[in-house]
Every structure is written in C-alpha cells, then in structure tokens.
DOMILUM-181377 format. One record per residue: residue in one letter; z, y, x of N, C-alpha, C in turn. Coordinates in steps of 0.2 Angstrom, whole numbers. Each point is the difference from the previous one (the first is absolute). Layout:
BEGIN
NODE  a  Z  Y  X  Z  Y  X  Z  Y  X
...
//
This chain:
BEGIN
NODE  m  28  52  -60  -3  -5  3  7  -6  -1
NODE  k  -2  -7  0  4  -5  -2  2  1  9
NODE  r  8  -6  -2  5  0  4  -1  -8  3
NODE  i  0  1  6  4  -9  1  2  -2  8
NODE  a  3  -7  -2  4  0  8  -2  -7  2
NODE  i  0  2  7  -3  -6  4  8  -4  5
NODE  l  -2  -6  0  4  -5  0  -3  -3  6
NODE  i  3  1  4  -1  -2  8  5  -6  4
NODE  s  -2  -2  4  4  -6  4  2  2  8
NODE  g  -6  2  2  -2  0  7  -2  9  2
NODE  r  -8  -1  5  -1  6  1  -5  2  -6
NODE  g  -2  -2  -3  -3  3  -6  -6  4  0
NODE  s  -4  -4  2  -7  4  3  -4  0  -8
NODE  n  1  -3  -3  -3  0  -9  3  7  -3
NODE  m  6  1  2  4  5  -2  -1  7  5
NODE  e  -2  -2  5  -2  7  1  -8  1  -1
NODE  a  -3  -2  -2  -7  -1  -3  0  5  -6
NODE  l  3  -2  -3  2  3  -8  5  9  4
NODE  l  2  -4  3  3  11  0  -4  4  5
NODE  k  -4  -4  4  -6  4  4  -5  1  -5
NODE  a  -1  -4  -8  -5  1  -4  1  7  -5
NODE  h  8  0  1  4  5  -7  -2  8  8
NODE  a  1  -2  4  3  8  4  -12  2  1
NODE  a  -2  -4  -1  -7  3  0  -2  2  -8
NODE  g  3  -2  -3  -3  3  -9  -5  -5  -2
NODE  e  3  -7  3  -8  -6  -3  6  -8  -4
NODE  l  8  6  -1  4  -8  -2  -2  3  -9
NODE  q  1  -2  -4  2  5  -8  6  -6  -2
NODE  a  5  2  4  9  0  -1  3  1  4
NODE  e  6  1  1  5  4  6  3  -5  -1
NODE  p  0  -3  7  7  -3  2  5  3  2
NODE  v  6  -3  -3  8  6  0  3  -2  1
NODE  l  1  -9  2  4  -1  5  -2  -11  2
NODE  v  3  0  4  0  -4  6  5  -5  1
NODE  i  1  -6  -5  5  -4  5  -2  -8  2
NODE  s  6  -1  5  -2  -5  4  8  -3  -2
NODE  n  -2  -7  1  6  -6  0  3  0  6
NODE  r  -5  3  8  4  0  4  2  6  2
NODE  a  6  1  3  0  10  4  -1  1  3
NODE  a  -3  -6  6  -5  2  8  -7  1  -3
NODE  a  -4  0  -7  -5  -3  0  -4  8  2
NODE  p  -5  -1  4  -2  5  6  -4  6  -6
NODE  g  -3  -5  -6  -3  3  -3  4  9  -5
NODE  l  8  0  0  4  2  -1  -3  7  2
NODE  d  1  -1  10  -1  6  1  -8  5  -2
NODE  t  -5  -6  -1  -5  0  -1  -2  6  -6
NODE  a  6  -1  -5  -1  2  -7  3  10  1
NODE  r  6  -3  3  2  8  1  -4  3  4
NODE  a  -2  -1  6  -6  2  1  -3  4  -6
NODE  h  -1  -3  -2  -4  6  -7  2  1  -3
NODE  g  5  3  -1  6  0  -5  1  0  -6
NODE  v  -1  -11  -1  2  0  -5  7  -3  0
NODE  r  4  -2  -3  7  -2  -3  2  -7  2
NODE  t  2  -3  5  2  -5  0  5  -3  0
NODE  e  2  -7  -2  7  -2  -3  0  -7  4
NODE  v  4  -5  0  2  -6  1  2  -4  -7
NODE  a  -2  -6  2  3  -5  -7  0  -6  2
NODE  s  5  -3  4  1  -5  3  0  -6  -6
NODE  f  -6  -6  2  0  -3  -4  2  -10  2
NODE  k  5  2  5  5  -6  -1  3  -3  -5
NODE  d  2  4  -5  1  -2  -7  -5  5  -4
NODE  r  -4  -5  -2  -3  3  -3  0  6  -8
NODE  e  4  -6  -4  -1  5  -6  3  8  1
NODE  a  7  0  6  2  7  5  -9  2  1
NODE  g  -1  -1  3  -8  1  4  -1  5  -6
NODE  e  -3  -5  -4  -5  4  -6  3  5  -6
NODE  q  6  -3  1  4  7  -7  0  9  6
NODE  r  -1  -3  6  0  6  6  -8  5  -5
NODE  v  -3  -5  1  -9  0  1  3  5  -7
NODE  l  1  -5  -4  0  5  -7  2  6  -3
NODE  d  7  0  5  5  7  1  -4  4  2
NODE  l  -5  -1  5  -4  6  5  -6  1  -6
NODE  t  -4  -3  -1  -7  2  -1  1  3  -10
NODE  r  9  0  -3  0  2  -6  2  7  2
NODE  e  3  0  6  4  8  2  -8  5  3
NODE  c  -5  -4  2  -5  2  4  -5  0  -8
NODE  a  -1  -2  -5  -4  1  -5  -5  -3  3
NODE  v  -2  -7  5  -5  -3  1  -3  -4  -5
NODE  e  -6  0  -1  -5  -2  -6  -2  -10  3
NODE  l  -1  1  8  -4  -5  1  5  -2  6
NODE  l  1  -7  2  2  -3  7  -8  -2  0
NODE  v  -3  1  11  -1  -3  3  2  -2  4
NODE  l  -2  -8  2  4  -6  6  -5  2  6
NODE  a  1  6  4  -4  -5  6  2  0  8
NODE  g  2  -11  -3  3  0  7  7  -2  -1
NODE  f  1  1  -8  8  -3  -1  1  -7  -1
NODE  m  3  -3  3  0  -7  3  6  -4  -6
NODE  r  -1  1  -6  7  0  -4  -6  -3  -5
NODE  v  4  -6  -5  -5  -1  -3  8  2  -8
NODE  l  -4  5  -7  5  5  -4  0  -8  -4
NODE  s  6  2  -5  2  -3  -4  -2  2  -10
NODE  p  1  -4  -4  -4  3  -5  6  7  -1
NODE  t  5  0  3  3  8  -5  -3  7  6
NODE  l  -2  -1  3  -4  5  4  -7  -1  -2
NODE  i  -4  -6  -4  -6  2  0  -2  3  -9
NODE  e  7  -3  -3  -2  5  -8  3  4  1
NODE  a  5  5  5  0  6  -1  -6  5  -1
NODE  f  -7  -5  7  -6  6  0  -7  -8  -2
NODE  p  0  0  -7  -7  -3  0  -5  1  1
NODE  n  -2  -1  4  -7  0  1  -2  6  4
NODE  r  8  1  2  -2  8  6  5  -4  7
NODE  i  -3  -5  3  6  -2  3  -10  -4  6
NODE  i  0  4  5  -6  -1  2  0  -3  7
NODE  n  -4  -6  2  2  -2  9  -6  -1  3
NODE  i  -1  0  6  -5  -1  4  -1  -8  5
NODE  h  -4  -4  -2  0  -5  3  -6  -1  4
NODE  p  3  -3  7  -9  -2  5  0  -4  0
NODE  s  -4  -3  -4  -6  -5  -4  -3  3  -5
NODE  l  -5  -5  -4  -5  1  -5  2  -5  -6
NODE  l  9  1  -2  2  -4  -5  -2  -1  -6
NODE  p  -2  -8  -1  8  -2  0  -2  -5  6
NODE  s  -3  -1  4  0  -2  8  7  3  5
NODE  f  1  -4  3  6  -1  3  6  7  1
NODE  p  5  -3  -6  4  5  0  8  1  2
NODE  g  1  4  -1  6  -2  2  0  2  12
NODE  l  4  -3  4  0  4  5  -6  -4  7
NODE  h  -1  5  3  -5  -2  5  -8  -3  -3
NODE  a  -2  6  -4  -4  0  -4  -6  -3  4
NODE  q  0  5  7  -7  1  3  1  -7  6
NODE  r  5  -3  1  1  -7  3  -4  -6  -5
NODE  q  4  1  -6  -2  -5  -4  -10  -1  -1
NODE  a  -1  7  -1  -8  0  0  -3  -2  5
NODE  l  2  2  7  -6  -3  5  4  -6  0
NODE  e  5  -5  -1  3  -7  -1  -7  -4  -3
NODE  y  0  3  -7  -3  -3  -6  -8  2  3
NODE  g  -4  4  3  -6  1  3  -6  5  -2
NODE  v  4  3  -5  -6  5  -5  -2  4  3
NODE  r  -4  3  -4  -6  3  2  3  8  1
NODE  f  1  0  -6  2  7  -1  8  -1  -4
NODE  s  3  8  2  7  1  1  1  7  -6
NODE  g  5  3  -1  0  7  -1  9  -1  -1
NODE  c  -2  8  -7  8  -1  -1  -2  2  -9
NODE  t  5  -1  -2  1  3  -8  9  3  0
NODE  t  -4  6  -6  5  3  -5  2  -4  -5
NODE  h  5  -4  -3  0  -1  -7  10  4  -4
NODE  f  -1  0  -5  8  0  -3  6  -5  0
NODE  v  3  2  3  6  -7  2  3  -1  -8
NODE  n  1  -9  0  4  -1  -6  4  -6  5
NODE  a  3  -5  -3  5  -4  1  -4  -5  5
NODE  g  -4  0  1  -3  -5  7  -1  3  6
NODE  v  -2  -6  5  -3  6  6  -7  1  2
NODE  d  0  5  0  -8  2  -2  -4  -3  -4
NODE  t  1  0  -6  -2  -4  -7  -3  3  -6
NODE  g  3  9  4  0  5  -7  -10  2  1
NODE  p  0  3  -6  -8  3  -2  -3  4  3
NODE  i  -5  -3  4  0  2  7  -7  7  -2
NODE  i  2  6  3  -6  7  -2  -4  1  3
NODE  r  1  0  7  -4  1  6  -1  -6  4
NODE  q  -6  0  5  -1  -4  3  -5  1  6
NODE  s  2  1  6  -8  0  4  -2  -7  7
NODE  v  -3  -1  1  -3  -3  2  1  0  10
NODE  v  2  -3  1  -3  0  10  -2  -6  2
NODE  p  -5  -1  4  -1  -6  2  3  -1  5
NODE  v  0  -5  1  5  -5  7  -6  -2  5
NODE  e  2  4  6  -6  -3  4  3  -6  5
NODE  p  -5  -4  3  0  -7  5  6  2  4
NODE  d  2  5  4  4  1  4  5  4  -3
NODE  d  3  -1  -5  6  2  -3  6  -1  2
NODE  t  3  5  0  9  -3  0  5  5  -3
NODE  e  4  -5  -3  8  0  -5  -4  11  1
NODE  e  1  2  7  2  6  -2  -7  3  2
NODE  t  -6  -3  1  -4  6  0  -3  -2  -10
NODE  l  -1  -5  -2  1  1  -6  5  4  -5
NODE  s  4  0  3  7  4  -5  -3  8  1
NODE  a  -2  3  7  0  6  1  -7  3  -3
NODE  r  -5  -6  -2  -5  2  -5  1  2  -6
NODE  i  5  -5  -5  1  0  -5  3  6  0
NODE  l  5  2  4  4  4  -3  -2  7  -2
NODE  e  -7  2  6  -4  5  -3  0  1  -6
NODE  q  -5  -7  -3  0  1  -7  6  0  -3
NODE  e  5  -2  1  7  0  -5  2  7  -2
NODE  h  -1  6  6  1  5  -1  -4  3  -5
NODE  a  -5  -2  1  -7  4  -7  1  -2  -5
NODE  t  0  -5  0  2  -5  -8  8  4  -5
NODE  l  4  0  6  7  1  -3  -1  7  -4
NODE  v  -2  4  4  -1  9  -3  -5  -3  -4
NODE  h  -5  -2  0  -3  1  -4  3  -5  -11
NODE  s  2  -5  6  6  -1  -9  3  5  -3
NODE  v  4  2  6  4  6  -3  -3  6  -5
NODE  n  -6  2  3  -2  3  -3  -2  -2  -6
NODE  d  -3  -6  0  -5  -1  -6  7  -2  -6
NODE  w  6  -2  0  6  1  -3  3  7  -1
NODE  a  -1  4  4  4  8  -3  -6  4  -3
NODE  a  -8  -2  0  -3  2  -3  2  -5  -10
NODE  d  1  -7  3  1  1  -10  -7  -5  1
NODE  r  -2  -3  5  -7  -4  0  1  -8  -2
NODE  l  7  -1  2  2  -8  -1  3  0  -7
NODE  s  -3  -7  -2  4  -3  -5  -2  -7  -1
NODE  v  10  -4  1  0  -7  1  -1  -6  -7
NODE  e  -4  -2  1  -1  -7  -8  0  -6  2
NODE  g  3  -2  -1  2  -5  5  1  -1  6
NODE  r  -3  -6  4  -2  1  7  -3  4  2
NODE  h  -6  4  -4  -5  3  3  3  9  -3
NODE  v  -2  4  6  0  7  3  -5  1  -1
NODE  r  -1  8  -6  -7  0  -4  0  9  6
NODE  v  -4  1  4  0  8  5  -6  3  -7
NODE  s  0  4  -1  1  3  -6  -4  8  6
NODE  a  -9  1  -2  -5  5  4  5  9  0
NODE  g  5  -2  -5  3  10  -3  -1  3  8
//
C-alpha cells in the first residue's frame, strides 16, 4: 500500500476524514505521518489517537521547514503529500521533490476564489453554486491541475459559516476519492488536464 503524509496547520478535519477512511478500510493508501507547522495544532492529537506518527516543522524559516518535511518524508518512505488545511505556500524546492505528488483541497470551484476566505468570496460575489476542488500543487496559489470537484448550491440565507460547513462535508469525500484515484494509479497529468482512468 502506498504511503502518504498529511500536512496540517490546525484542527485538520480533512486529515481526520482520511484517517477515518483508512481505519474503515476505505482508503487505498496508508497515512504514515502527519506534519504540522504549528506545535499546538489540535489535529496532532487527533492523528496520535489514530496511531499515526506526528511531527512539527516550523515554517518561520520556510527553507528550514521544508527541509525538515523532506527529511521526515524520506525517512518514512512517503510517496504522496496531502495538504489538508496547511496554510503555507510551498516553494519550488518541495514541489519539485514531489512532482504531481502533492494534493491540496480548496473550498471553492477553482479557478474561482483562490486563496483565503474562499467561502466569503463566493458569497460576496453572489454565485449560485460553490463547492470544493482537489488539485495537484504547483508554484502558484491554488493554480495546479484539477483532480476532482464537488458542487454545493449556495442558499439565499447562507452565511460564511453555513456554506463552509456544507462545503466541508463534500471536502471529506472528495479528498478521499482523490487520494484513492492516485493510489490506484488512475491519474495522469497532461498539461493542465488530469485524466482519470476507469481502472
């Protein structure tokens, strides 16, 4: 089974969804490492409760933080990085070490509303539909090739909190499906396009 590392900055609910899917036998990859850039991230306790190794890599010095991530992932023979609420931009050094092997989850239908507060951006723009996107990470902010998207209708009385909660439900399933697609070698990248085979 292919080995993955999950990077978080906070509570890590998407990380928890992956760990629960693994415990239920529904994830086709093995989470072997959870790394946070914050020692106090609540998600680290969640990962420990699932029996997954946890480590901290401070990004106050990004170069040093990324080197620690590289050292840890090599030590654990990690094949895929999953960014699950990891609030730091990666440099080309780390991206090139995992070419098309870093998956991010973002709470909008990219390329709309990249960056922070995507749900607020969607509400302020007045869109009728939002959702979430998984994509491979490249040097831009939320600009990598798109793997999967899930659509969530925007209700007339939605707040940032209610829309975020409904999108988050879809994030969990979308991320699990995306990791499974990768683990089963169903994904191939052709320029901006990610092809998903039926195999």
